[in-house]
C-alpha positions, 0 to 999 in steps of 0.5 A: 500500500503506497502512502499518499501525502497532501500537497501541504505535507509534501511542501513541509517535507520539501522545506517550506517551513524550515529544516527542522519541520522538514526533518520531523515530517520526513521521520513521520513519513518514513515511519508511515511507509515502514508500517504500511499506513496509507496516509497521515492524520491530524493529531490533537496532542502529544506526550514526548518520551524522548527528553530522557538522557541515554547518551549524547545522540538524543541531545544532538537530535533535539538540538538539530530540530531546534537549530532548524527552527522547529516548534510543536504544532500541538500541545506536547507534554514531557515525560521525565527527564534525567534531572530532578530540577525541583531539587528534591533529590540528588541525581548522581550525573556529573560533568559532561553527562549532566551538561548534556542532560540539561541541554536535552531538557532545554532543547525540548522546552525550546521546541515548545513542549510543556515542562510537565516532566512526568510519566503520568500526564493524565494525572497532570491535566493532559486527558484527551477526549475519547476518540481523539487522535493523539501521538503519545510516547512512554509505554504506560502513558500510551496504554492509559490513554488508549484504555482508560481515556479512550483516546487513540494513539499507537505506541510512539517511540522516542523521536517519532513522538516529537516528530508527530508533535511538530508535524501535527500529524501521525501515520494512520495505522494500528490503534488509530483505526477503530477496527484494530481496537476490537478485543481478540481474546479474553483474559478471564479473572473470574476464578480469583478471589474478590478480595484479591481483585479489590486490593492494590496488590492485585493489579501490577501482578495481573498486568505483568501476567497479562502482558506476558500472555497477550504480547501486543494483542488487544484483549478484554479482561472479564470477571472484574465486578467493580471499578478498581480505580485509576491508580489500579488501572495505571499499575495494570497497564504499566506492568502489561506494557513492560512485560509485553507490548500492550497498547490497549486493554479493555476491562468489561464494565470498567473501561470506556470501550467495554461496557461489556465483554461482547461489545469489546469483542465487537460481537465476535467470538474470542480467538483465545480465552485465558482463564487465570488461576490463583497458581498463575497469579502466584507464579507471576508475582514470584517472577517479578522478583530477581532476588529470592530469599533476600535477608536485607534490603538497601532501599524501597522505590515506589512511583512508576508510574508517578505517584498520585495524590491518593497514593501519597495519602495511602503512603502517609497512613501506612508510615504513620510517622515511623522512622524508616531503616532504609530510604524509601524513594517516592517518585512523582510529578510536579502536579503532586508535589504542589499538594505535598508542599501544602501544610508541610506534608513533604517535610513530614515524609522526609523526616521519616526517611522518605526521599521524594523524587520529582521530574524523574525516577530512580530507574531512569537516572542514577539516584540510588546509591552506587553499592559495591556488587549492587544492592537490593531494591524492594518495590510495589511497581511491576514496571520498576520490577521489570526494568530496575535490574538492567538499569540500576544493577540492583536486585529486586524484591516485589511486594505490595505497598504495605509490605514495602513500607513495613520492609522499609521500617524493618530494613529487611523484607517483610511479607504479610499473608498473601491473599492469593497464593504464596509467591515466595515458595512458588516454583515457576514452571517455565524454562524461561522465567523472564517477562520477556519469555515470549508470552508462552503459556504461563505455569499451569495456565488454563488457556483455551483455543475457542474450539476447546472452550467448555471441554478439557483444558489444554494449554496451547502448544505454541503462542497465539498468532495474535502475538505476531503483530507490529510489536513482537510477541511469542516465539514459535515453539514448533520451529524446525531445527533441520537444514532448510537448504532444500526449502524454497527461499522466502525473500527478506524485506529491506525495512531500513536501508543501511551499510553492508556488514558481516558479523556473527549471527546472534539469534535471541531466544526471547523478545527483548526491550532495548531500554532496560535490556541492552546497555546503551554504552556497550551493547551488552544484554543487561536484563538479568531475566533474559536467557542471553544476559551478558552477551553483546549485540555489538557487531552481531547480526542480531535476529529478533523474534520479537520486541517488548517494553519501552518507548525508549528502545529507539533512543538506545539503538540510536546511541548504540549507532553513534558510539559504534556498539550497534548490531552490524545488522538487524533481522526482525520477524515483524516491522517494529514501530519503536526500535527501528526509529533509532535507525531512521533518525540515525540516517537523518543525523548522517551516521553510518547505519546498520541495515534492518531486514524482515524475515520470518522467525521460522527461518532464523535457525540456519544462521545460528553460529555462522558468519552472516553477510547482510547488504542491500541484496539480503543475507548470505553465509559461506556455508549455505544459500543466500536469501535475496531481499525485496525492496518495498520502497526507495 
């Protein structure tokens, strides 16, 4: 499908409104072509994820837009930066890195963005109306915007979010289109205790399980009797967007596009029904921790997404003026900070040992103490639990908010009697305990194809085909391990042109989030849960069965390109709406860019362990046949 631009869009691309606007429009157009969008649509607002410092590359990109005279055409709020500009907490960035982080935050303000500095703009008054097309970045903000507010956005990665805000337009594909917002599967929690579903502890765990099970598919949660509150929904969505690639979920009777499950499904039968059991929930909770049997903790961190005023009230009640044995970092935005400063509430919390963090959070910038050998962090956030090990070097213990407070008082993990199961003694029945495990059946999941619904429960032997969407999902488990030299070739497709290269094939056995999963300075796989933790992507021909997680994956890839630690080439099962933006922007910056190809993951195996040459003609090895590439567009 070819992309049709209006005369005005072509004029902007050609430079009518200046170099910055032209660069932004080119990025939007290239992304639209990559994703098969037939046209661009107008947007009402944007939320920008890209002001967080991952390295100099992002600062140089933002400053190039400013130098080109670009400004945003729509309202654009800003996600967290790398510095706490309020002075509430101390960020350990120094020297060149601190200067570049400050320059980046200044550049985005110069582009006309609002200095909201929060991952939860919906708590700070940015709440687009239902049915409104917007371009939001930051994975939890995206899923909240779609699911809870009913506005329409795709999972916009770093750089495309600001490009859309400058252009005032976005590609017309994915969740902007009503037909793609219909639920395809049911996530049934009817078997879980009502008391558990009424607790705050339920929602990060369920969200992590949901993301792992559904990947990028749109589903409807069935079996929730009462609205759990916005804080619960944001926790669910944030965890689901971290463990999977969730951009939209429905909850029957709760979210605006799901007055009931049948409406969310568009009157169609679900393609898959996932029946959630207490054992699945206990395993999901256990999976959130990386440090089993810890006898001490070094810190507690809460507030990912940023704490709301209601959550601060709960924190105050739980602490009740007691002194904490270890610091408790409470991350929030300026909108909540203003309320805290009334009547001395922030000072009272700080007197107990709480460290209020504003404008940023402890997982995106160095705030936690740099402890020899790493420390142990306790959190009630499914998102923190997912990303903290790779980003901070701390092991993670997961608990409810009440458990986090009691543990901060004691200086060691303290657990209450769990409402559902005992996650501390749960054996995780999967060969890969990572939330990146590709979304295979979790534990003893009662997972029904529709044809077996009502009959004997059978776990699917391979992941749902729903997970093969734009932002990756499960890994096919029936991949042939034999030679394919006598099989008909399926031509790889050039997704992003780049330099020819030769490198050793690295075939990932599980999807990955580049942010939190790959060190932007070295290319090392930093996620301790990933089965290939410790290996490096630098200089490799990287075969990706799927991608999950953060909107900042593109920023990490751009930084790897700039510092010379990028993969030699990327081979993806599906076009990726976030990761490949790093290559598109690298081309705009004039940097030497790896080529990216699309090839079915069932064709990856013959390349394992071999030296692979990738160029504009496709892939080839010395030992086997070449796979010639197709060129979808110039």
